[in-house]
C-alpha positions as CSV (number, residue, x, y, z in Angstrom):
1,M,33.7,-17.4,-15.6
2,D,31.1,-14.7,-16.0
3,T,27.6,-15.6,-17.1
4,F,26.6,-14.2,-20.5
5,H,23.5,-12.1,-20.7
6,Y,22.0,-11.0,-24.0
7,E,21.8,-7.4,-22.7
8,E,22.3,-5.2,-19.6
9,V,19.5,-2.8,-19.0
10,R,19.0,0.0,-16.5
11,L,16.2,-0.4,-14.0
12,T,14.6,2.8,-15.3
13,E,14.2,1.1,-18.8
14,M,12.2,-1.8,-17.4
15,R,8.4,-1.7,-17.5
16,V,6.3,-2.7,-14.4
17,E,3.2,-4.7,-15.3
18,G,1.4,-5.9,-12.2
19,E,4.0,-7.8,-10.1
20,M,6.4,-8.2,-13.0
21,L,9.4,-6.2,-14.4
22,R,9.3,-6.6,-18.2
23,Y,11.5,-5.6,-21.2
24,P,11.1,-6.4,-24.9
25,C,13.0,-9.5,-26.1
26,P,14.2,-9.7,-29.7
27,C,12.2,-13.0,-30.2
28,G,8.9,-10.9,-29.8
29,D,8.1,-11.9,-26.2
30,L,9.2,-10.1,-23.0
31,F,12.0,-10.7,-20.5
32,E,10.4,-11.1,-17.1
33,L,11.4,-10.9,-13.5
34,S,9.0,-10.7,-10.6
35,V,9.2,-7.7,-8.3
36,K,9.4,-10.1,-5.4
37,D,12.4,-11.8,-6.8
38,F,14.0,-8.4,-7.6
39,A,13.4,-7.4,-4.0
40,A,15.1,-10.6,-2.8
41,G,18.2,-9.6,-4.8
42,A,17.7,-11.2,-8.2
43,D,18.9,-9.1,-11.1
44,V,18.4,-11.4,-14.1
45,A,15.3,-11.4,-16.2
46,Q,14.5,-14.4,-18.4
47,C,12.4,-14.6,-21.6
48,P,9.8,-17.4,-21.2
49,T,9.9,-18.1,-25.0
50,C,13.6,-18.3,-25.8
51,S,16.8,-18.9,-23.8
52,L,17.9,-15.2,-23.6
53,T,18.5,-13.4,-20.3
54,L,19.2,-9.8,-19.4
55,R,20.8,-8.3,-16.4
56,I,19.1,-5.3,-14.7
57,I,21.6,-2.6,-13.7
58,C,20.9,-0.3,-10.8
59,T,22.6,1.1,-7.7
60,D,21.4,0.1,-4.2
61,T,19.8,3.5,-3.9
62,E,17.9,3.1,-7.1
63,R,16.8,-0.4,-6.0
64,R,15.5,0.9,-2.7
65,A,13.7,3.8,-4.2
66,F,12.1,1.6,-6.9
67,L,10.9,-1.0,-4.3
68,S,9.6,1.8,-1.9
69,Q,7.7,3.3,-4.8
70,H,6.1,-0.1,-5.6
71,G,5.2,-0.9,-2.0
72,V,7.8,-3.5,-1.2
73,E,8.5,-3.4,2.5
74,G,11.5,-4.3,4.7
75,S,11.1,-8.0,5.2
76,E,10.9,-8.6,1.5
77,L,13.9,-6.4,0.7
78,C,17.4,-8.0,0.5
79,L,20.0,-5.9,-1.2
80,V,23.0,-7.6,-2.9
81,S,26.1,-5.6,-3.7
82,V,27.4,-6.0,-7.2
């Protein structure tokens, strides 16, 4: 059974604030995923206030370019095919 996510969002729609990827949640807070976890292959951001999650959609090429742009190097990078 597939996991339900409130929304699927392109990586380009996410905001980078410090070491976090963020996106507005309908509850008024923000979905969050650390850049480090994203580099390790995670693609689900959680809202710390409510139970909603969203899935970040990107290709391997987009993920690599994003991580390179944000200074994440080889040992931290683990790509997961979807």
